[in-house]
N, C-alpha and C positions, 0 to 999 in steps of 0.2 A: 887537605884543604878543599878539594872538590866535594868531599863528603859533607863537610861543614856547610859549604855554600848550598848544597842540595837540601840540607836540613834547615835552611833559613838562618844560618849563623855566620854571616860574612865577617862580623867583627872578630870572631875567634879565628877565622881563616887569616885575616890580616895580622892578627897578633902572632900567629905561628910564623908567618913570613918575617915579621920584624925580629922575632927571637932567633930565627935561622941566620939572619944577617948579622945580628949582634954577636952571635957565637962564632962568627967567621966562616960560616958555610957559604958556598957560592951558588946562588940560585941559577937554575937553568931557564931556558926560554919557556919551557912548559910551566915552570913556577911563576914566571912573570905573566904569562897568559892567564893563569888561574887567578893571579892577583887582580888583573883587570876585571874579571868577573866579580870579585869581591868588592872592589871599589865601585863598580857599577851598581851593585845592590845597595851599597851605602850612600849612593848619589854623590860620591866624592870625585866628580868629573875633572876638577882642576888638577888632581894628582895624577891622572892617567897619562897626559903627554910627558910628564916629568920622568916617567919610567924609561923612556927612550934613552935619556942621558945616563940613567943608571945601568942600562944594558950595555951601553958603550964603555962606561967606566969599568965594567967587569970583563972587558975585552971580547964582547960578543957582538954579533950583528943581528938586528931584529929580522925575523923571517915573515913571510906573508901571513902565517897563522896569527902571529902577534898583532900585526897591523890590522888584519881583518877583525880581530877581537876588539881592538880599539875603535875602529870605524863603526862596528856594530853597536858598541856601547853608546856612542854619541848619536848615531842615527835613530836608535830605538827610543832615546830620551828626548828626541826632537831638536837636538843640537847639531843640525845637519851641516852648518857652516864649520863647526869644529871638526866634524867628520871629514869634510873636504880638505882641511889643513893636514890631517893625518894622511889622507889620500895623496896629497902632494909630496909629503915627506917619504911616503912609501915608494913613490916613483924616483925621488931623488936618491934613495938608498939602493936603487937598482932592483927592488922587488917588483915583480910583474903582477899587476892586479889581475884577478881571475873574474870569471863571469859572476861568481858569488859576491865578489867585492862590489861590482857595479850594481848588482841586484839590491844589495844592502843600501847603497847610496840612493838608488832610485826610489826604494821604499821610504827612506828617510825624507826625501823631498815630497813624496806623496803624502806622508803623514803631516808634514809641515804645510800642506796645501799649496805646494809650489810645483805643479806639474810641468810648466814650461821648462824649468831647469832640469827636471827629470828627463825630458825629451832630449836635451842637449847631451846628457850622458849616453843616451841611446845612439846619438850621432857619433859620439866619441868612440863607442864600442865598434861602430862600423869602420872607423879609421885604424883600428888596432887589429893586426893579424892574429894576435894571440888569444883574443876573446871573441866569442860569438853569442849573440842574444839567444836565450832559450825560451821555452813556453812560459816559464816563471817570470822572465824579464818583461814580456809583453803583458802578462796578466797583472803584474804590479802596476804597470803604466795605465792599463785600462781601469784598474781600481782607483788610481790617482785622479783620473778625469771624472770618473763616476762620483767620487767624493765631492768634486766641485760642481756636480750636476751638469757637466758638459758632455752629454751623451754622444753628440756628433763627433767630438774629438776622440771619444772612446772608440767609436766605430772606425775612425781613421787609423787608430792603432791596430785594430783587428785587420784592416786591409793591409797595413804594413807587415803584420804577422804572416798573413797568407803569401804576400809577395816574397817574403824571405824563405818560403818553402815550409813553414810550420802551419799546422792547422789548429784552429781554436779547440779547446777541450771543454769538459764539463765545468771546470772552474771559470773559464772565460764566460760562458753563458750564464752561470749562476751569478757572477758579478754584475753582468748587465741586467739580469732579471731583478736583482735586488735594487738596483738603481731605479728601474722603472717602477717597481712596487713602492719604493720610498717616495717617488714623485707623484704617487696617486694614479699611476698608469699600469695597473696590474694586468689589464687585458693585453697590453703589449708584452709584458713579461711572459704571459701564457703563450703568446704566439711564437715566442722564441723556441718552443718545443718543436715546432715544425722545422725550423732551421737546424736544430740539433739532429732530428731524424734524417734530414737531407745529408748531413755530414756523418751519418751512421753513428750518432751518439745517443745514449739513452739518458733521460733525466733520472736523477737519483732522489733520495729522501730530502736532501737539502733543497733541490730545485722545487719540489712540490711544497715543501714547508714555506718557502719564500712566497710562492703564489697564493697559498691559502692565507698566510699571515697578511699579505697585501690586501686581499679582498676583505678580510676581517677589519683591518684598520680603516678601510674605506666605508665600513658599515654595510657592505654588500654581502650579506650572509647567504643569500640565495646562490650566488656564484661560488662562494666558498664551499658550500655543501655540495654543489654540483661537481666541483673539481675533486672533492674527496672521493666521490664515486668514480670519477674519471681515472683516479690513481690506479684502480684495479686494472683498467684497460692498458695503462702504461706499464704494468708489471711492478709497481712500487707499493710496498706494504706501508700503510700509515704507521707513524711512530708517535710516542707521547707528545712530542713537540707540536705535531699537527693538531692533535686533539686539544692541547692546551691553548693553542691559538683560537680554535673554534669556540671553546668554552669562554675565553676572555671576550671574544667578539660578541657572543650572545649576552654575556653579562653587561658589557658596555651599552648594549641596546635594550637592556632589561627584558630580554626575551626568555622567560622562564621555560616555555615549551622547547625552545631551541637548545637550552642548556641540557634539558632532560634528554632530548634526542641525541645530543653529542655524547652524553654519558652512556646512553644505551648502545650507541654505535661503538663506543670505546670498549664496552664489555663484549659485544659481538665480534669485534676484531681481535679479541684476546689481549688487549693492551691494558695493563694495570696502571691506575693513577700513581703518579710520582709526587715528590714534594712540591713541584711547580704547580701541578694540578690543584692540590689542596691549598697552596698559597694563593693561587689566583682566586679561588672561591672565598677564602678567608678575607682577601683584600676587598672583595665586593661587599661583604658583610660589614667590615670595618669602616669602609667609606660611607656606608649607609647608617653608621652609628649603632649597629646592632651587635654589640660585643658578645652577648650571650650566644648568639648563633656562630660568631667567629670562633669563640672558645670551643664550641661543640665540634666544629670542623677540625680544629687543631687536635682535640682529643681523639677524634675518629682517625686522624692521620697516625697518631702514636699507636693506637690500638691495632692499626693495619700493619704495624711493624716498620713504618717509614719514619726515620729520624728527622726531626725538624732541622732546618739550616738557619743561618743567620738572618736570611730574608724573612722567613716565617716569624721569627721572634721580632724582627723590626716591624712587621705588620701589626702584631699584637701590641707592641709598645706604642706605636703611633695611635692605634685605636683607643687604648686606655687613656693616653694623654688628651686626645680629642674629647673623650668622655669626662674629663676632669678627674681622672683617677691615677695620678702619678705614682701613688703607693703601689698599686697593682703592677704598673709598668716597671718600677724598680725591683719588685719581687721576681721579675723574670730573670734578673741577673743570676740569681741562685739556681734557677731552673736550667739555665743554659749550661752550667758547669756539669750537669749530669750527662750531657751529650758532648762534652769536651769542647764546647764553643767559647771563644773569647769575645766578649762584647766589643764592638768596634766604635769608632768615634761617632758614627751616625746614631747608634742606639743610645749612647751616653748623652749626646746632645739633645736627642728627642726627649729623654726623661728629664734632663735638666730644664728644658723648656716647659715641661709640665709643672715642675715645682715653681718656676718663675711665674707661670700663668696663674697659679693659685696663691701667689703672694708669699710662699714659704721659701724665702731666700736662704735661710739657714740650711734647709734640706738640699737646695740647689748647690750651695757651696760645698757642703759635706760630700755630695756625690761627685762634684768636680775634683775634690781632693782624692777621693777613692779612685777615680779614673786615672789620676796621675800616679797613684801608688801601684795600680795594676799595669802600668807601663803603656797605657793608651794615650798618645799625645793629643792635646787639644788642638783644634784648628781654628781658623778665623770665625767660623759660624758658632763654635762653642763659646768663644769669648764675647761675640756680639750678642748672643742669647743672654748671657749673664749680665752684660751691660744694659740690655733692654730691660731685664728684670729689675735691676737696681733703679732704672729710670722710672718704671711703673711704681716701684715701692717708695719713690721720692727720696732716694738715697744717692744723689749724684756723686758725692765724694767717694763712695765705694765703687761706683762705676768708673771713676777716673783712676782709682788705685789699680784697676785691672789693666790699665795701659802699661804700668810698670811690670806686672806679672807677665804680660804678653812679651815684653822685651826680654825678660829673663828666660822665657820658654822658647824664644826664637820665632815668635809669630808676629809678623809686621802688621800694624794697623793700617787700614785703608781709609779712604775719605768717608766711606759709610760708617766706619767705626767712630771716627772723630765726631761725625754728625750725631751719632747716638749719644755720645757723652755730652755734647753741647745741648741736645734736646733734653737730656736729663736735668741739666742745670736750668734750662729755660722753663721747664715744667713747674719749677718751684719759684720762678720769678727772678732768678739771678742771671740777668742778661749779660752783665759784664763777664761773668765766669764763662758763659756760653761763647761769647765773642773771643775770649782768651783762648779757648780750646780750638775754635775754628781758625783763628789767626796764627795758631802755632806759637804763641808767645812763651818765652822761657821765664818771664817774670813770675815771681812768687805770687800765688793767689792770695787775696786778702783774707781768705779763710784757712790757707794752708797751715799757718802757725798754730791754729787752734784745733784743727781736725785731728782726731786719732782714728784708728780703724774701726771703732765701735760706736762712736756717738758724735753728735753735733756739739760744737762749742756752746757753752752756756750763754755767752754774750750774743750769740746769733740765734738762739733757740726761739725767742719771742718773735723775731723778724720772720723766721721760716714758718712758724705756726700761723702768723698772719697771712702769709702767702698761701699756705695750704688751705686755710679756712675750714669750712664745715666738711670739705671732702676728705679730711684726714681720717675719718672713721671708715671710709671705704676707698682706700687708696688704689686698689687694683680691680680692674674689670677683667674678668676671665674671658679670653678669646675662645672662639668655637674650636679652633684648630691649633695644631702644633706650630710654635714659632721657631723659625730658623734664621730668617734674615729680616729683622725688623726694619721698617721704613717709616718715613714721616709722611703725614698727610699735608695738604696745602696749608692747613691752619697751624702747623707746627706740632701737633700732638703725635705721639708715637702710636703706630698701629702694628699689628702683627701680620706677617705673611705666612701662608700655609707651607708646611713641608709637603703635604699631599693635597692635591686639589679635591675639594668635595665633589662628589658625583651628583650634580644637580638633578640629573634625570632620575637617579635612584631616590634622592631625597623627596622629590616632588611626585614620584610615582604613587599611584593608589594601591598598587600591589607590590609585594615583595616576595621573598622566597624563603621557604623553610625546607631543610634537608630531612628526608626520612632516613633514619639510621638503617644501614644495611649495605650489602655489597655494591649495590648499584648507585647509591647516593642520589636518588631521584628527588625531584623538586615538586612542591605543591604550592599553589597560590595561597597567600595569606593577606588578609586585609589589615593594613596598618592604620 
């Protein structure tokens, strides 16, 4: 069962458990613990607490390992209140919680952004002679406060940590450094290195990566480059992550000379570009609408012996769709198979949006069916994209039919979904139908009796033609960018929202970049 779960086949693991039970075999506590892992993968959390009664029926008493597995399942999934219920049952059964148990619960409250309750668990640990907080306990709490951007509270935990006889470690300082960097205070993150040295700790690659990434996000490339040279003094060798941050920072500021310098330094330090390096540069070309250049970098990556990942293909797909070339985007699905990559819901939805944007709803629907056949479940954005497409194509009855498909596929429509369907009806002048959708009426539509899945009823055709008027010959305006979450403008018309923000600075820049093929991938200015 463990092997199947490790291979991503929890359904088969659960099937084996069920077969064992049906054949009269008596599961052990280890078997039940493994089943918890399978149910967690399948997101069948309601079934997990029921296992305790099954264990009792088989004349066994759950141990701390089984309870910890259950607590971990709920905590990791954000269901920390359910985890606390299991925790209470654990104590009622006479099983003593371990430090690991408390750490799991504290982490769960941190993920749920409830650090005050996490602190109560620390107090509870102090009242229990059998458990003692360790470095991990305090680091999880520090992370919880940092997530809430409450740095003073995080430092209070550090002080509690020291008072307990434990010293902050590299993880502690990296957590604080990341919080400062994310808050636009990278200079404070860098100053933590002095505290680390005082405590006889050395910054590692992650510490330096956090600081350089922070300066790059702030657009302070001078400080980022300065710190790169400082890494040598600290005895830390730069890794690809550091250079990828630098390259992205220079690309974001359209500094071609800076990118060239980063690539040169990368070569001097003996660091080879990885898939992230190439993808970062590809994304810059894609955002600028220069897909020929984007393709060239992709091909260079393959020639360099680096296999593209799902993100690289996603960049290509978004670029092609933005360029109004959904056919090229869909062709990527075949290319992905060569590298053993399975298209995910984001790539499928991106390509579907491309077909919707060009008014070819038959292609969009065909791809959606293929997506289902390939075992990739549609999500809300997928359906909303299709609904938007039908709205733009003046086929609101088909947009409404998708609500039924959503129910069949287990995807719950949201207010935005119903608004899109209503907008589709409103766009052709059927205000009563739009109101029916928004009011959630179960009454049969005046058109329901006559609509089939392919055409408008004859008796309503003339009325709809009048509503459409002369615009019928040009029903669809192609948006500039990929549609994922359509919205309404104030006048009721449907507009598209971008999957990827267009990089205005790159679009408006008078210079762009062209890569010279070769091992260094240097850049030259190009007048656009």
